Structure formats: C-alpha cells, structure tokens
N, C-alpha and C positions, 0 to 999 in steps of 0.2 A: 566559188560557190563552197567548193570543198574545203579551202582555207578557211573559210568563215564559220563553217562547223567546228573544225577542231579548234578554232581560237575560241568560239563561244563555249565548246565543251571543256577548254583549259581554263576560262574565266570562271566558269561554273564551278569545276574542281578547286580553284583557288579559293572561291568564297566559302565553299564546303570545309575545306582544311581550316581556313582562318576561323570560321564559327566552331569548329571542333575545338580548336586551341583557345577560344574566348571561353567555352563552356567548362574546358579543363582548368582555366585560371579561375573562373567564377567558383567551381567547386572547392578549390583551395582556399579562396578568400572566405567562403561560407565555413568550411573547417577551421581556419584561423578566427574568424568572428565568434563562432559557436564555443570555442575553447577559452577564448578571452572573456566572454559572458560567464561562462561557467566559473573561470578564475574569480572574475569580479563578484558574481552573485553568490557562489556557493563556497567556494574555496576560502575567499579573504575572510568571512565572518568567522569560519571555523579556526583559521589561522591565528586571528585575532583574540579568539577566546582561548585557545590552548597554548599557543607559542608568544602571542604579542608581536607588535608591530615590526617589522622588517624581520620577522623570522620566518621559518619553513616548516613543514610537516614532511619527515623523511618517509619515502615511498620504500626505498631499498637502500643498500650500502652505497649507490652510486648517483640516486636520484633522489630530489627533494622537490616538492611544490612550493612555491612562494609567492609573492604579490609583490610587485614592484612597478611603480609607476615611472616610467623613464622619459624624462623630459628631455634627454641628451640623444645621441646617435647610437650607432652601434657600440654595446658594452659599457653604456653610460657616459661615453665622453661628451664633453661640452655641455653638461648638463645644468651647469650653474646660472647660465645668463637667461633672463626673462625674455630676451627678443629671439632666443634660438628658437623657439617652436615654431614663430611665424616663417623663419626662414628655412627651417627643415620641412615645413609644409610647401612652401613654394618650390623649393629643389626637389621634393618627392613628387610634386604635380608635373613638374618639366620631365623629370627622368621617367615617369609613368607614360606621359604622352610620348617621349622618344622610343618608349619600349613597344607601346601601341602600335606606333607607325612602322617600327622594324618588324613586329610581328605581322602586320598587314602586307608588307612588302615583300617579306621573305618567301623563298621557295624552298628552301630546305627544311623538310620535316622536322630533323632532329635539332636544328637551331632553333626552329619556330617552338619547339617544345621547351627547351632552355628560356627562350624568351617569354612564353607564357607563365613559366614557372617563376622567374623573376619578376615580371608584372604582377602577378597575384600577391606575391611578399610585399612588394612596394605599396600595391593598393590596401593591403591589409593593414598594414602600419599607418598608411595615409588616414585611412578611415578613423583609426584612435587618435591621431593627431587633431583631426578636424574635429571629433567628437569630444574628447577629452582633453585636448592640450598636451597629450603624453601617450605615451606607447605601453600597453599592458605587458610585462614579461612575467612569467611564471613557471619557467623550467628551470631548475637549478640542478645542474651536473657536478659532481665533485669526485675527486679520488682522495680520500681520507679528508684532511683539513683544507686541501685545494680546491678551491671552487673556480669553475669556469663562471663568467658573468652569466646572469639570469636572461633567458631569452624565450621566444614564442615560436608559434608555427610559422607565421610569416618571416621571420629570421630564417629559419630553417629553409624556407621556400628559397629566399634571396641567396644564402649560401650554395644551395645546391643548383639553382639556376646559373649563378655566375661561374660556378666551377663546371657545368656543363658546357657554357660557352668557352672558357679557357681550354678544356679538354678538346673540344671540338676546333677551336682556331688553331691549337699546337697541332693537331693530329693533321688538319689541312695544310699549315705551313710546312711540316716536315714532309708530307707526301709530294708537295711542290718542290722541296728542295731535292728529294731523292729522285723524281721525276727529270728534273732540269738535269741532275748529275748523270744519268743514265743516258742522255742525249749527247754528254759530252765524251762517253766512251767510245 
C-alpha cells in the first residue's frame, strides 16, 4: 500500500514536470510565431519600401532585420529543389515526435529542458513549412560585411537545445569516465 502511494506520487510528479516542459515549449513556439508574424506583416513591407527585395534594415552595427523565405534547411542549404519542402516537413515531423517521446520518457529535468527547447524550435519551423512551404528568417547578424545566414527564434531554440544536450551528455560521459578511473586506483 505504501509503495502504491509513492508510485502514484511519482507518476503524478512526472506528469506535472512533463506538462511544465510542454508549456515552456509552447511559450517558445508562441514567441517564435509572433516574431515571424511581425516580420511578415510589419517588417517585410517596410523593408520592401525602403530597401528593396532581399535587403535589410540596419538596427545597429551588428544586427539587421531582413525577411527571407528559407525553402531549404539550416543556413539555406538545399533550397533549390521543389521536393525539399515536403521531405523537410516529413523529417521535421518525425524528429518532433521523437523529441516529444523523449521529453515524455525523460526523468532528468535538465535534459527535459533541452528537449523542450529543441522541440519548440522544430515545431516553430514546422508550422512555417506547413503553412507557407518555407521558413521565415528575419534576424541578420554581421561583423562588417561578413554576415551570418539569416535565422529566427526557432533556429535559436534548436541551437540552444542541442548545445545543452551535448553539454549534458559530455558532462555525464566525463563524470562516468572519472568515476570509473577512481575505482581503478
């Protein structure tokens, strides 16, 4: 009976953490979509009137706001084929389902945060692909004339989430190595 109570509390706690991480992911998705709507509805017309197509408006010496419809993957790679959008949409759906499952099954809160951030970025870009057939990129960072490819909030989330996963995994890997080496001494 006591074991049932502990297990029931554990399951309830697991679902609460899962829901918190889903809400966190949803907030990132909403932020991404709102910024893309602003880019598409407000910034794009301003850019077209003042700077012309494929141009940008300078915010400061390192940041421009632009409007790019990215039909490829990260940094505009593979954007020239017409079938790419469908393949990227399917792959992103599969990756999102895997991330959702991993988020649901995960028991490590830090890893769950990384999964939820990555999932939010994937879903943010997936919404664009389904809705528009391309992803809206609008942030243009640069140093002088050297520009990083345009990106959006979802791209930032994906980079942060994957970076966190890599850091957490390497931290775990090295702590296992060091704990195994101590036992050899």
